[in-house]
N, C-alpha and C positions, 0 to 999 in steps of 0.2 A: 502577154501586157504586163507591163508592172503591177504589183498590187500598191493600193494606195494607203494611207496613211491618216488614221484619226485621233486625234490627242483630245481627250474627253475629261469634263471636271474640271474646267476650267475656272476660277474665283478670286486670280489676284490681279493686278496690275503686271506682276513680275510672269504672270502665266504669259499673258500678252505677249509682252516683251520678250518669251523665249519662244512662240509660235511663229513671233513675226520674223525671229531671228531665222529660225531651220524650216519654215513654210512645210507643214503637214498641208495634205492636200484637203483639208474637212478640221473642223475645232469645234467640241462641244458645250454647252452650257447648262448645266439640270438646273429647272426653273421651278420655282416653288414645291419641290420636294424636301422635307424638314427633318427626314430621316438620311437624307446625306449631309455630309459637313460640306459638301461642293455643292449646295444649294445655293441659288443667289432670287432675290427677288426679282420682279421687272425691272424696275429703275437700275437694279445694280447689272442688268443684262445691259439694257440700251447703252448705259456707261461704255462697258467692257466691249461689246460688240461694233461701238464704233471705233475704235483704235485697232480692230482687226485687220490684217493688209489685204488687201484687196482682191489676191490671188485665191484668198484661203474661205471654203465654203464653212462659212458658221450656220452652224446645227441646234435647233433648240431642244431639249430630252424634256419628255413630259411626261405623268404619269397619272393617268385618270385624269386631265386638266379638262378646264369645260371648252368645247372648242372654237367657243366664241373669241377664247383669250388666247389660243393658238394660231388661227386664221388672221385676228387684229398683229399679231406678230409679225406672220408672213406678208401681212400684205403692207408692213411699214415698212419692211425690207429691215427689222432688227437683227432676222434669222433669214437663211436661205433656203433652211430645211428644217421637215419637224421630225423627229425621231419620236416614237411610239412606244413607250414601256407598259403601260397597263394592260386595262381589260378593252382597248379599246377593237369596235368589229370593225369589218369590210366597208359597212354603210359610212361611217363616221371617217374612215379612210378617203372614200370616194367624196367625201362630200369637203372636205379639206383641201383634195385634189382639185376637184370641180370650183372651188368657191377662190383658189389663190391662185391654181396654175403652176403653183412650188411642188417638190418631189416630198415624198413621204418614206420614212425609214420605219419600219414596224420591228419591235424587236420581240424574240419569243425564246425561250428557257430550253433546251434541249434536253429535255429528262427523259426521253423517249424517244422511237422511231415513231411514234402516232404525234408526236409533238412537232418532229420535225416532217414530216408529211404534209401535217397542217401549215406549216409555216412556210414552207413553198409555194403553197398554192394562196397563199394574202397577195391581196389584188394594190398592195403596199409597192410602189416603184424599187423599193429595197428591201431587201429584210435582212435583220439583223441576227446571227445565234449566237446565243448567251449562254454563260453557267445558271446565272440570275443575278438580282440586280445587287449591283455593287461586292461581290461577293471577294472578285479575285481569285477565282478558282476556274480552270477549265472543265469541259466537260468530255463525254468520248467522242473523242474525232473520228470513229472507226462510221460511226452516224453518218456521216460526211462524204468521207474515202469510199465506203462500198455504196452508195448514190449520189453523185456530184450533183448538186440543184442546178439545173438549163436557165437560170437565172443570176444575175449579181447579189453579192451577197457579201456583207461585214460581218467579220469573226470577230469574235469579244471573247471574253472569259481566262482571266488570269494569263494572260499574254506580258513578257517580258523580254529583256536580251537575251535570255536565255533558251527562250524555246521558239519564238517568232520566224526565225528560219525555218524548223522544223516544219512550222503551220503551215508556212508559204509553200515549201515545198513539197508538204504533203498535200495541200488542200486546194492551195490556187483561188484563195478568196480573193472577189475585188477591191476588197480594203480592209485591214485590221484595224480594229479600233482599242488604245489602250487610255489607263488612266490610273493605278495604283502600281501598275507596272511602269512608271516612269516619273514613280515620286519616292521621294524620301523624305521620314516622318511628314504624312500627308500634306507633303508638299510638293508640286512637280519640281522636277529635276532638269535642268538646263542638259546636262549630259547623258544622263537616260534618254531623255529625247531625241540628242543630236546620236545618239549611238542606234536606233534604232530604226533613223530615216536613215543612217549609213548601211546599216544592214537589207532594208528594204531594196538600197538603189543597188547593193554588189548584188542581188539574186535576180 
């Protein structure tokens, strides 16, 4: 099965135009996380998500957000999935799943085998394995290759056109998640997005 593509951190109308043209399977909006220059207020997400091509799954990215806000955006179909990057536990994940009927991705920083083992036990529909929030670097992939997860996962952390083929060939993730790896001067780059999609389709 071909590895899917998620382009995360969209924050301009131009970004939406790019993904509507290239059509990655997933796109991501970072919601109310001021530490990121890609962060959007809810009103901005409502506007941008409304012009995303219907073929693309819209993911809201949250860091320790109030659960009621997450559920509201899912119930109103502003987003199609929630991606949780904070200290959210299984009880919160299960609540969102039960109250909305929508899928949840739980992100984990893989800085040890113990962290990886914890991630694999998550009750989320998908897990996302990362090096850290917005750091643009990759973690030790050997942790995964030595003991591949028996579940669908998104691979993130420092992925770009130079290493994404190697990552897919080695790890066979369900999807790859890119943000800074498809940017030039902190703005999404159409040619880089296009190149990533072409690489994935060639594997």
